[in-house]
N, C-alpha and C positions, 0 to 999 in steps of 0.2 A: 188482519194478519194472514188468514188462510187463503185469501182470494187470488193473490198475484202469482199465478202459476203458469206463466209463459216460461221461456228459458230463464228469464230474469228471476222469477219467483222461486224457481226450483231449488236454488242454493241457499235461500235465506236462513233457514233454521238448521239445516244439517250441520253447518259450520259451528253452531253453538252447542250441539249435543255433547255432554260431558261423559266421561267414562261411566259405564253402567253401574248402578248401585244394586247389585243382585242381592236377593234374600240369601241368608246363610242356609242353615239346615231347614228342611221343610217345616219341622215342628216349631221352629223359631219364628216363622212368618205367620201372620194372623190367619185365622180361619173363622168362617161364619157358620154357626151351627144352630139349626132349628129342627126339632124332631118332626119327621114326616116330610121334610123338604131337602133331604140329603142330596138328591140328584141335582136339583136346581142350584143349591148353594155350593156344591162341588164345582159346577161350571163357573159360578161367580168367583170362587176362590181362584180358579185358573185364570180368568180374565184379569183379576186383580194382580196376581203375581206376574203375569205376562207384561202388563203395562207399567207396573212399578219399576221394572228393569230399565226403562228408558226415561223415567220421570225425573230428570235432573238437568238443571240449567243455571247459569249465572245471569241470564237475561232477565231484567226486571219485569218484563211482560208477564212472566209466569209466577211472580211472587205471591199472587193471591190464590193460586191453585195448587202448585206442586208441593210447597211445604205443608199446606193443609192436608194433602193426600198422603204424604210420605213420612212426616216427622214421627208419627206414632207406630210405624210399621217396621222400620229397620234402622239399626244403628248407623250404617253409612250415610243414610239420608239425614240423620240428625247432625252428624259431623259436617256434612256438606253445607247444610243451611247455616250453622253457626259460623263457619268460615266465610261463606259467600256474602252474607249480609255485612260482615265486618269490613270486607274489602270493596263494598259497593261504592262507586264514586258519587260524591255530591259536590256540585260546583260551589264557587264562592258565594253565590246568591242564595243557594238552597235547593236547586233543582237536582233531583236524583237521576243519574244517567241511566239510559236504557241498557247499555252494555250488550247490544247485539253485535254481530261481527262488523268489521270495518266497512264503512260505506263511503259514498261520494256526496255527503251532505253534512249537516251538523254533526260534529264528532261525538256528541252525547245523545244523539237522537237515533231514529230508525235509519237503516242504511239507504233508503230511497224515499222520494224521488232524487235521483242523482243529477248532478249538474249537466251531464250528457243528455238527460231526458228533458231538460228544463229550459232550453235555449240559453243556458248560462255558459260560463267559460271556466277552464281549469288547466293547470300546468303541473305535471308530476315529473320530478327528476329521479324519483325512485318509486317503484311499485311494490316494494317489499311489504308483505302482509295484506296486499289488496287482491287476493286470489279471486274473490267474487267479481270485482270490476274487471279483472283480466279475462275471466271466463265469459262473463255476460255482456261486457261493454267494450271489450277489445282494448283495454287500457294498456298503453306502452309508455316507457320512460323517455323523457326528452334528453337530448344531448346538450350540456351547458354551452352557452347561456340560455338556449331555448327561446331566443328573441327578446329576452329581458335586457333593458338598458341599465347597466350597473356602473356607478361612479364611486370611487373611493375604496373599492375592493376588487381583487382579481379572482375571477372564477377559475378553479382548476379545470383542466381540459376534459377530464373524465369524471363522471359522477360516481359517488360512492354507492354501491348497490343497495345499501340499507338507508343511508342518511341523505342521499340526494346530492344536489349541487353544493360544493364546498367553496366558500368565499373567504379568502385571506384578506383581512381588513388592513389597509395601509394608510388610511386617513382618519382624521377625527370625526368626519361626517361621511356616511355612506348613504347613497340613494339607490333604490331598487325600483324600477318601473316595469310593470307588466307590458307585454305587447298590447296594442289596441284591441278592443273587443266591443261588442254592442249587445246589451241585454237590458230588459226592464228591471228596475230595482225590486219589483215584486218577486222575481226569482232569485234575488240576491239580498235577502234581509240580513244575512251574515256574510262576512268575509272570513274564510277559514284558512289559517296559515299554520302549516306544520313545520316547525323548525327547531334547531338546537344550536348550541354555541359552546366553544371551549375557550378558556383563557379570557373570559369576558370581564373587563375591569369593573370594579365597583363604581357606581354612579352612572353607568351607561343607561341610555333611554332610547325608546323607539316610539314612532307614531305612524299612523296611516292616514292617507288622504285619498280621495276619489275624484273622478272627473265625470260630470254629467253633460250630455250632449246639449249644446246651446248655452252653456255657462262658461264664463271666463276662468281659466286656471284650475288649480287643484283645490278641492274643498275638504274640510273647512280650513281656513288659513292657519289656525293653530294646530291642526291635526287631531286625530283621535288617539289617545294613549294606547299603545300596543304592548301588552305584557311581554317581557323578555323571557326566554327560556332559561333553565338553570345553566350555570357556567361549567357543568361537568360533562357536557355533550349529550345529555338526555334529550331525546326528541319529545316535544309537546305540541299539542294542537291548541290553537287559540281560535275561539269562535267569537269574532268581534261583532256585536249587535249594532250594525250600522243603521238599521231601521229606526232606532231610537234617536238618531241624530237629526237636529233641525235641518231642513233643506234637502234631506236625502230622498229624492224622488225623481222619476223620469227615466231616461235611457242612460245606463251606466256604460262608460267607455274605457275606464282604466283605473288601476290601483297604483299608488305611489307610497313606498315605505322609506322612511328616513330613520337612520340609526346614528346616534351621537355617542361619542366617548367610548368607542369600541376598538380603537387602534390596537393592533397586535392580536386580536381575537380571530378565531376561525368560526364562521357562521355556516351552518348546514341548512339548506332550504330543500325540504322534501317535496312540498306541494303548496300551491296557492289556488283556491277555488272560490267561485261564487256559490254560496251554500243555501239551499232551501232550509227553512226551519222545520226539521223533522222530529223535534221533540214531541213527546206525547204528554197530554195533560193528566195522565193516570199514574205515572211512575211513582210520584211521591206517595199517593194513597196506597198503592200496591206494596211499596217498600215498608210503610208503617204496618200494614196488615201482616206482612211476612215476618217482620221482626217481632211483633206482638205474639204471633202464633209460635214462633220459634222459642220465645221465652216461656210461654204458657206450657208447652209440651216438655221442654227440657228442664225448666226451673234453674237455668244457668245464670247465677247472679253476676258473674263476671261479664257475660255477654250483655246482660241488661245494663250494667254499669257503663260499658263502652258504647252502647247503642242508644241510650235514652236521649241524650242531647241531640243526636243525629235525627231521631224520630221527631223530636219537638221542632227542630229547625225545618224538617221536611213538611210538617203540618203547618207551621206558621207561613212558610213560603207559599204553599198552595192556597191558604186562606187569603193571602194578600194578592197573589198573582191573578187569581180567578175571581176576585171581588166577592168572595163568599159571605163575608160578614154583612155586607149590604144587600146583596142580591139573593142570598139564601139558596143558591145553586151555583154550579160551575159555569162561568162565562169565559170562553176562550177567545181572546182578541189577538192572538198571534197572527202574523202575516201568513195568509194561506189557510188559516184554520177557522174562518168565520162561518163555516157551514155551507157556503155556496159551492155549487158543482163546478168541476173543471171542464165540463163539456157543455157546449151550447148547441142544442138540437133545434134546428129551424123548422118552421111549419112544412117546408117542402121535403123534410127528411135529411137535408144536408147538415153537416156537423162542423163546428169550429172548436178547436182545442183552446183552452184558456190556461196556459202554463202559469203556475203560481197559485191556482185556486184548487180547492178540494183535497188538500193534503191530509193524509190519514192521522188518526188520533188514538187508535187503540188496536186491539187484536184484528179487527176488521179493517185492514190497512188501506183499502181502496175506497171505502165509504167516507165521505166528508162529514163525519161527526164534527164536534167542535161547535162554535157559536154557543148557544145555550144547550149544553150537552147533557143529555139524560144519563148516559152510561157513566161518564166521568163523575156525575153527581152521586150516583149509586155507590160507586167505589169510595168516594171521599167520605160520604156519610158513614159507611161501614168502618173506614179507617179511624175516623174521629171517635166513634163509639168504642172501638177497641182501645184507643189511646186513653179515653176517659176511664175505662176499667183499669188500665195499667197505672194511671196516675193515682187512682183510688187505692190500689194495692200498695204502691210505693208509700202513700200516706199512712197505711195501716202498719207498715213495717219499717219504722225508722232505723231498726238494727241492720237493714240492708245497706245503709249509708250510700244511697243513690245521690247523684249530683242534683242540687236544687236548681241549677241553671242560673242565668243572670239576665237582667233586663237590658243590659248593655247591648246595643246593636252594632255589629261590626260594619265597616264601610262596605256599602253595596250588598249587605246580606241581611239576615233576619236573626232575631234573638233565639237563644235556646232555653229561655225561661220555662219553668214548669207551668202547666195548664191547671186550671180549676176543673176537677171532674164534673161538678155540677154545671158549670158554664158550658163545658163541651156537650154534655147531655142535652142541655137546653137548646144549643145550636143545632144538634142533630135532630131534635124534635121539630124545630123551625124548618130545617131543610126538608124533612119528610112532608110536612104540610105543604110547602111550596111545590115540591115534586108532584104530589098527588093532584094539585090544581093545574100547574103550569104545563105539564107534559101529557096530561090525560085528554084524549079526544072522546068526549061524551057521545058523539054521534056513532063512532065506531066501537066504543067500549074497549079501548086499548091505549097503551102509551105510545107516543111518537118517539122517534130516535133522537131528533134534535130540532132546534129552531134556528134558522140561519140569521145573518145580520140584517136581512130585509124583513124579517118577521115571518118568513115562510116555514111552516112545520113540515118535516119530512117523515113520511110513514110508508114503509113498504111491508108492513106486517112483520115487524122485527120480533120474532118469537123469543130470541135471546134477551132482548131488552125487557120484555114483559115478564118472562119467567125469572130473570134475575131480580127484577123489581119485587116480585113476591118472595123469592128465596131470601133476599136481603132485608125483608121487612119494610120495604118502601111503599108497597101498595096497601090500600085500605082493604078490609075484608070484602066489601062489596065489589071493589075493583078486581080483586083476585078471582072472585066467582065469575065475573063477566069475562075475564081473560080466559079462564079455563073452559067456559061455555063456548067461546070462539074456537079454541084449539080442539075441543072435543066434538066439534061439528054440530052443537046444539043450536047455534045461530051462525049465519053466514054474513059476510061483509061484502057489499056491492063493490065491484071493481077489483077484488082480489083474484089472482090467477089460480090460487089453490084454495079449495074450500072443503069443508066436511072431512071425510075420511082421508082425502088426499093429503091433508096437512101432515099425516104420519105415513106418507107413501114410502119413506125409507126405513120404517119400522123401528130402527134403533134410536131414533130421535125425530122430533118434528123438523120440518123444513126450517132453515134459518130465517127465511122470509117467505111471505105468502103472496106477494105482489111482484110481478116482473119489473125489473129495473134495467133500463137501457140508456138512462140519461143522467144519472146522479152518481158520479165517480170522480176520483182524481184523474187529471188529464192523461196520465200515463196509461190508464186502462181505457184505450180509445175505441175499441170495437166490441163492446159487451153484447151487441145484438148478434154477433157472429157465433156466440156460444148458446146452445139451446137451454131452455129453462131447466134448471136442476143440474146443469153441467158445470156449474161454478158454485163453490161453497156458499158464497154470500148472496147468491141469486137463485134461491129455491133448492140449494143443496142442504147438507146437514153435517154437524160435527157430533161425534159420539160423546165426547166428554161433557158437553153442556146438557146432556140428558140428566145430569146430576141436579141441575137447577130445576128441571121439570119435576123430578122426583121429590125434591124438597118443597116445591110449590104445591104439589098435590097433597103431600103430607100435612102442610100447614093449612090448606084450604078445605080439602075433602076428607082428610084423615088417612090413617095407615092402610086401609084396604085399597083405596084408590092408588096410592103410591106403590103398593105391592103388585097390583095388576099391571101397572106400567113396567115395573122392574121385571115381572115374569115375561112380558112381551120382549124385552131386551134380551133376557136369558134364552128364550126360545130362538130368537134370531141368532144369538151367538152359537147355540148348539148346532143350528143348521150350517152356519159358516164353518164351524170346526169339522163337521161331518164331510165337508167338501175340500178340506185341506187348508183352511185359513183364509184370511182376508183377500190376499192377492189372487188366489185361485177362485174364490167365490165370486169376486168382482172382475174376473178376466173379461176383456172386451167382448169376446164371442158370446158371453152369457147374457149380455144386454140388461144387466141389473143396475147399472149406474157406473160411474167412473171414479176410481179412487185418486185422490191427490196423494202426494208424498213420494219422496225419493226420485223425483224427476218429472213424471208426466202430469199434465194438468188434469183437473177433475172436480167433481162436485161433492165428494164425500171425504170428510176428514176423520180418519180412524186410526191409522198406524203411522209409522215413520216419525216425522217431526211433530205429529199431533199428540204431544206428550200428555195433554190434559185428559186423554181418555181414561187415565187412572182415577179420575174423579168419580166415575159411575158407582163403583162398589162402596164409596164412602158413605152412601146413604145408610148402610147398615150400622155404621158407628155413630155418625152425627145425627142421623134421622131416626131410625127405628129404636136404637139403643139410647139415643138422646145424650150421648157422652160429650161433655164439654170440659176441657182442661182449664184449671184455674191456677192462680198464683200459689195457692196452698195445697192443691190436689186436683179434685175433679168434682163435677156436678153431673148427675145422671137423671134424666127424665124420659123414661121409655115410652114409646108409642108402638105397641105391637099390633099387627094385623089380627083380625078376629080368629083366624084359623091357627095361629101360632100359640102353643102352650108356653113357650119360652124362647129366648134368643141368647146365645152365648157368643161373644167375640173374644177370641183368645189373643194372647201375646201383645197386649196393648202396652206400649212403652210410654210411661208418664213420669216425668221427673227422673229419679234414678231407680224407678220401679218398673217391673214388667208384670202385668196382671191379666188374669182372665176375669171377665165380668159376665154374669148371667142375670137377665131380667125376666121375670115371670108374669104370667097372666094376672096373678093376684096383686101385682105391683111391687112385690119384694125384689130386692137386688142383692146379689152376692158378689163380692170381689175376693179373688184368691191370688196371693202373691206367688209368682213362679220362681223367683230367686230372691235372695236377701238383698235389701237395700241399706242405705245408711241413715234413713230418717223415716218416720211414720208418714202416712199419706192421708190427708183429710178428704173424706168422701161425704157428699150430700146427695140425698135421694128421697123423694116423696115427703119432703118437709122434715126429714130426720137427718142427723149427722152422726158420723162415726169416724174412728181413726183406725186405719189398717197398720198394724205393727210392722216393723222393718224385717222381721225374721222370715226366712224362706218357708213357704207353706202356710203362712198366716192367712186367716180368712175372716171376713166380717160380713154379716147379713143385715141389711136395713129392711124393716118391715114395710109392707105396703100401707097405703092410707086406710 
C-alpha cells in the first residue's frame, strides 16, 4: 500500500479519509500512567491523541488495525465501526470488497493497476466520481457513441454527466460492440461494465461475447450471462470473470453485448473496461477480525446478529477460494497474483515490463505477494481463531438468539452455516504448523514473504512479515528468538543491504526490508533503481505504525523490559520531533534525515497523513503491558509490567457499555474502577481469578495476584 508514491500514488488514500473522530474532553480520552515515567507517558499520550484523530476509514485494508486501536478509546470510533462493517459490500460469491476510492480496475478491488497502465482498453462516457483517474491519468469522457457500433437502440447525442451514454431501446434485440482493440487476456481477466436501466421489462436478459485474434467470430457462441442492472436507473458495476471461461486466452480484440427483451427501456452505459484483477486475498480475513473486535469491545448483540452470517460466509469463501483446507495456507491463483514479478531484468541490465504480472495483494501494493502467501496466511489464521472464539461464545449464550445458519449453498456462493469452534481451532493449529515449516528459511533464520508459482521463495528481509508472524503467534519460540537476534544485530545475514544497528536507522521502526529490491515489483513500478535505498517505504524505508508488532514481538519473546526499551526509543524520537515542530519540519528536505511520504510527495517514511495505522504504537500499553483483552462477557487481564514499573494504570477504557480505569500492580493484583454507571455488570478475569464489576458509577473490584 504505501509504496506507490509517484503522482499516481499520492491520491490513493487521501480520498478515503473520513471525518475526524476527535476525542471529546481530555479527561474522557485514555491516559497511560506509571509512577516515575510521567514525562515519557505524557508524550505517548500526546502521540496517541494526535494519531487517533485521523484513524478512521471505510476501506477494508485497515480493518485489522484501526478498530483494534480506536474502539476502546472514544465513542465516535465505536459508532463508526458498527456502521461501517454493516454496510461493507460482500459480493454474491462471498468476497469482501476493498472499498477504496473508485479506480480503473476491478470495482471491488484496489484502484490500480488501471487499464491505462496495463496495455488494456476502456471507454468512459461519464467520469463522475473518477477524480483520481481524472487527476492522475487524464481521464476524459467520450462523446456518444464513442466508436461503438449499436444496433436496435438509439444513442442520445449528449451523454448524461453522471450516467454516461443513454440508449433508447427500439427493438427486441440490441447489440453493442466496442471499437476494435488489442490486448492480452492476462491484462483483461475481467470485463467491467458500469451501466443502469430504466423501464426495463421483466424477462429481459443480456450476455457478453469476446473476440480473440485468430479465431472465427464472437466467443462463446452462447455468450456469457451478463447480470442486468436494476430497472430504477441505479448504476451498477458488473465485474465479469472471463478468465474462468473455456477458451479465453490470447489476444483480445473486442467485446460484444447482446440485450434481449428490453424494448422501451433506456439503458445508461457509463463505462466498459478491460479490468485487472485487483482484489486482495486479505479482505475477508480483515473483515472477520474487524467485526469480531467490534463485537468484543461493544457487546452489541444486534450488530453481531446482523454480522455473524456475513462473517461465516466470508470465512467459508476464503477457505474455498484459497484451498486452505487442503493446503493449510493461503494459495492465491488469481490472474496476476501468482507471486511472479512484473519486471524482467536481463543480465545486461536492460528491463522488460510484463503487464499482468506482479499485481499487489495487501498493504504493500507494489510487491507481488500472492502465490503461496505468508502474510495472507497470517491474517487468515488470526481471523479463524477469532471466529472460533466467537462461535464458542454464541454456543455459551443461546439466549442471544443468534442465527444458526444453513447448510444450503446459494448459486455461485458459499453457505453461512455455523462453524465448529473445535474444528476451527484445529485448522488454525495445522495452518501454524505448515507456516512454520513452509515459509521458514533455516539458512537465514527468518520467514520469506511468499513463494511464487515456479517455486521460487522471495525474501528481501521483510521485517514486517517476521514481526507480524511473532505478534500473531505464528512463529515458534525458537524462530522468534532467531528473528529478533537478526533485527538486533546479534547475527548478520549475507547479502543483506542493511545489517546490525543500521536495521533501526530510522529509529522509530526497523526498516521494512533489509535487502535492496530493484527487480521484484508490479510492472507499474518500473524504475525502482532510480530511487535510493531507503527512499521508498517498501525498499529500506519504514512505517511508524508497524512498530506495534515489533513491541508485541519483543514482549512475547524477551519480555516486558525489552519491549519497554524499544518503546522508550520511539518516545525519545518523538520528543525530538516535537521539539523541532513536528514531523514535516523535522523531516524537511534540507535536514537530510529521510523523506516523508504522505499528502503528495514520495518518500521512504510512513508516519502521518494517510498513514493512519500510526495510532497502533500506543496500543502496546493496553494490549501488551496491561494485557487487556475484551471478551463476550467482559474482559480478561494478564499484565506484563517492566521491572522498573511499580504499577500501570490505563484510564477511560470503553468496554461494552462501561468505561473503566484499570490498574495492574507489581504484585500481580488488578483493580478495575467504573467511571460512569452502566446497565449491566462486567465480568473480569485476571491471574486465574474472576470477579464481577457492578454497574453502579464508582464501583470498584480488585483481583489479587497469584
